[in-house]
C-alpha positions in Angstrom: 0.0 0.0 0.0 1.2 3.5 -0.8 0.6 4.7 2.8 3.2 2.2 4.0 5.9 3.9 2.0 8.5 5.6 4.3 8.2 8.9 2.4 4.4 9.0 2.3 3.2 12.5 3.4 1.1 11.1 6.2 4.2 10.1 8.1 5.3 13.7 8.3 2.1 14.5 10.1 2.4 11.5 12.3 6.0 12.5 13.2 4.8 16.0 14.0 2.0 14.8 16.3 4.4 12.5 18.1 6.8 15.4 18.7 4.0 17.5 20.1 2.9 14.7 22.4 6.5 14.3 23.6 6.8 18.0 24.3 3.5 18.0 26.2 4.7 15.0 28.2 7.9 16.9 29.1 5.9 19.9 30.2 3.8 17.7 32.4 6.9 16.0 33.8 8.7 19.2 34.8 5.6 20.8 36.4 4.0 17.8 38.1 5.6 18.7 41.5 5.2 22.5 41.2 2.7 24.0 43.6 1.1 26.4 41.1 -0.8 28.3 43.8 2.5 29.3 45.4 3.9 30.3 42.0 0.8 32.3 41.1 0.9 34.1 44.4 4.5 34.9 43.8 3.8 36.3 40.4 0.8 38.3 41.6 3.0 39.9 44.2 5.5 40.9 41.5 3.4 41.9 38.5 5.5 44.9 37.7 8.6 42.7 37.5 6.6 40.3 35.2 5.7 43.3 33.0 9.4 44.2 32.9 10.2 40.6 31.8 7.6 40.9 29.0 9.2 44.1 27.8 12.7 42.6 27.9 11.3 39.6 25.9 10.3 42.0 23.2 13.8 43.5 23.2 15.3 40.0 23.1 13.1 39.2 20.1 14.1 42.4 18.3 17.8 41.6 19.0 17.4 38.0 17.7 15.8 39.4 14.5 18.6 41.9 14.1 21.2 39.1 14.2 19.2 37.1 11.6 18.7 40.2 9.4 22.4 41.2 9.4 23.6 37.8 8.4 21.1 37.6 5.6 22.0 41.0 4.3 25.7 40.2 4.7 25.3 37.2 2.5 23.5 39.2 -0.2 20.4 37.1 0.0 17.6 39.0 -1.7 14.5 39.1 0.5 12.2 41.9 1.8 12.1 42.7 5.5 8.5 41.6 5.6 9.4 38.1 4.3 12.4 37.9 6.6 10.1 38.6 9.6 7.8 35.7 8.6 10.8 33.4 8.1 12.2 34.5 11.4 9.1 33.5 13.3 8.8 30.2 11.4 12.3 29.4 12.6 11.0 29.6 16.2 8.3 27.1 15.4 10.9 24.8 13.9 12.8 24.7 17.2 10.3 22.2 18.4 10.9 19.8 15.5 14.3 18.5 16.6 15.9 18.1 20.0 18.1 20.9 21.3 16.2 23.5 19.1 18.3 22.4 16.1 15.2 22.4 13.9 15.6 26.1 13.5 18.0 25.5 10.6 14.8 24.6 8.6 14.1 28.3 8.2 17.0 28.5 5.8 15.0 26.5 3.4 13.0 29.7 2.8 16.1 31.7 1.9 17.0 31.8 -1.8 20.6 31.1 -2.7 23.2 28.3 -2.9 22.7 25.6 -0.3 26.3 25.9 1.0 25.9 29.7 1.4 22.6 29.4 3.3 24.1 26.8 5.6 27.1 29.1 6.1 24.8 32.0 7.0 23.1 29.8 9.6 26.4 28.6 11.0 27.6 32.2 11.4 24.4 33.3 13.1 24.3 30.3 15.5 28.0 29.7 15.7 28.7 33.3 17.0 26.0 32.8 19.6 27.5 29.5 20.8 31.0 31.1 20.7 30.1 33.9 23.1 28.0 31.6 25.2 30.8 29.2 25.8 33.2 32.1 26.6 30.6 33.2 29.2 30.2 29.5 30.3 33.9 29.4 31.2 33.6 32.5 33.3 30.4 31.2 34.9 32.3 28.0 35.9 34.9 30.2 37.6 32.2 32.0 39.5 30.0 29.1 40.5 32.5 26.3 40.9 35.9 27.6 42.0 37.3 24.1 42.2 36.9 23.9 38.4 38.6 27.2 37.8 41.3 25.7 35.5 38.6 24.2 33.3 36.7 27.5 33.1 39.7 29.6 32.2 40.8 26.9 29.7 37.4 27.0 27.8 37.4 30.8 27.8 41.1 31.1 26.8 40.9 28.6 23.9 37.9 30.4 22.4 39.5 33.8 22.6 42.7 32.4 21.0 40.4 31.0 18.3 39.5 34.5 17.1 43.2 35.4 16.9 43.9 32.6 14.5 40.6 33.3 12.5 42.4 34.1 9.2 44.4 30.9 9.5 41.2 28.9 10.1 39.5 30.5 7.1 42.4 29.3 4.9 41.3 25.8 5.5 40.1 24.5 2.2 37.0 22.9 3.6 35.9 26.0 5.5 36.9 28.2 2.6 34.7 26.2 0.3 31.8 26.2 2.7 31.8 29.9 3.9 31.7 32.6 1.2 34.1 35.6 1.6 31.3 37.9 2.6 30.5 35.8 5.6 34.1 34.8 6.5 34.9 38.2 8.0 36.2 38.0 11.6 34.8 41.5 12.3 31.3 40.5 11.2 31.5 37.3 13.3 32.5 39.4 16.4 29.6 41.8 15.7 27.2 38.9 15.7 28.9 37.5 18.9 28.5 40.9 20.6 24.8 40.9 19.8 24.7 37.3 21.1 26.3 38.6 24.4 23.5 41.2 24.6 21.0 38.3 24.4 22.7 36.7 27.5 22.5 40.0 29.4 18.8 40.5 28.5 17.9 37.0 29.5 19.9 37.4 32.8 18.0 40.6 33.5 14.7 38.8 33.0 15.6 36.3 35.7 17.1 39.0 37.9 13.9 41.0 38.0 12.3 38.2 40.0 15.3 36.5 41.7 16.7 39.7 43.2 14.0 39.1 45.9 16.2 36.2 47.1 19.3 38.5 47.5 21.0 37.1 44.4 23.3 39.5 42.7 23.2 40.1 39.0 26.5 38.3 38.5 25.1 35.3 40.4 22.0 35.2 38.2 24.0 35.7 35.0 26.4 32.9 35.9 23.5 30.5 36.5 21.6 31.6 33.4 24.8 31.1 31.3 25.1 27.5 32.5 21.4 26.8 31.9 21.7 28.2 28.3 24.7 26.0 27.7 22.9 22.9 29.1 19.9 23.3 26.8 22.1 23.1 23.7 22.4 19.3 24.5 20.0 17.8 21.9 18.0 15.5 24.2 14.7 17.5 24.5 12.6 19.8 22.3 13.5 23.5 22.7 15.3 22.6 26.0 12.1 21.6 27.8 12.9 19.8 31.0 16.7 20.4 30.9 16.2 24.2 31.4 13.9 23.9 34.4 15.9 21.0 36.0 19.2 22.8 35.7 17.9 26.1 36.8 16.0 24.8 39.9 19.1 22.8 40.9 21.5 25.8 40.6 19.1 28.3 42.1 18.5 26.1 45.1 22.1 26.7 46.2 21.1 30.4 46.6 17.9 29.6 48.6 15.4 29.8 45.8 12.4 27.5 46.4 11.9 24.7 43.9 8.6 26.0 42.8 10.1 29.3 41.9 13.3 27.7 40.5 11.1 25.8 38.0 8.4 28.4 37.4 10.5 31.4 36.5 12.5 29.5 33.8 9.2 28.2 32.4 7.7 31.7 32.4 10.7 33.2 30.6 10.7 30.3 28.1 7.1 30.9 27.4 7.7 34.6 26.6 11.0 34.2 24.8 10.4 31.0 22.8 6.9 29.6 23.0 5.0 32.7 22.1 7.2 33.5 19.0 6.8 29.8 18.1 3.0 30.1 18.2 3.3 33.2 15.9 5.5 31.1 13.7 2.9 28.3 13.4 0.2 30.9 12.6 2.5 32.4 9.9 3.3 29.0 8.5 -0.4 28.0 8.3 -1.7 31.3 6.9 1.1 32.3 4.4 2.3 30.6 1.2 6.0 31.4 1.7 8.0 29.9 -1.2 11.0 27.6 -0.9 13.6 28.5 -3.5 11.0 30.1 -5.7 8.3 27.3 -5.4 5.6 26.7 -2.9 6.1 24.4 0.0 3.6 21.9 -1.5 5.5 21.8 -4.8 8.8 21.5 -3.0 7.7 18.5 -1.0 6.1 16.9 -4.0 9.3 17.2 -6.0 11.3 15.8 -3.1 9.0 12.7 -2.8 9.2 11.9 -6.5 
């Protein structure tokens, strides 16, 4: 029967439904021990801080779009800002398709251009974020775990040295073939990394607005947030669900933060920073016929299956 074929369209929908069910199961698992009445009372007592977190989430979203916009313009991919906004939100929805949020690479299917150049653009966008995050992770280890100070300085030092030998790395024939000259600029990579560092600061401030009640300093909060952001890159859950909340509650408990709050605050910030843009992305995906390489999505899938 045709439906039993591995590449039959119905299996894509089955796969999507399974991933949604897995994500919902993870949400249940991480919240099953949370006393929501305590969490809601805490939020009600700090509504101004929650409003501040919402405003910061908008700034974070704008900064993320700026990073995406700059790398697309740098690569001379010809798209209107309106279309890039739609693709940007669809990318958030795709984060739920693969563990670790790696499904976001799917947004590059909507960008016109050579496959290697589109992949290079995505690697520059995400690679610069990972680069600055790992530098901050090394510093966070020094702050939170003094016994591992050598490891922390080693991670930070090696990554900083990496920028000093950037031109030598770009001479590598494989990298040179993959990354076009326009995107191989060290200055542009560091600009993207600097905007990535701003993302870390914004997210840390979101946490700090609520956790300052527990006498945590901004550096303490930033160190924990940096470790959490690093942990959720491990591709074992969709969009970091479960990993984020578990790591955050464990680390925040060392500063006297109750488990309910340690799980609830990361979930609240995840909802504002990731889930809401993903819902917008799903709406855009369902209501707009955005083309893949000049053809509609339906035509693209039909050609791929033949």
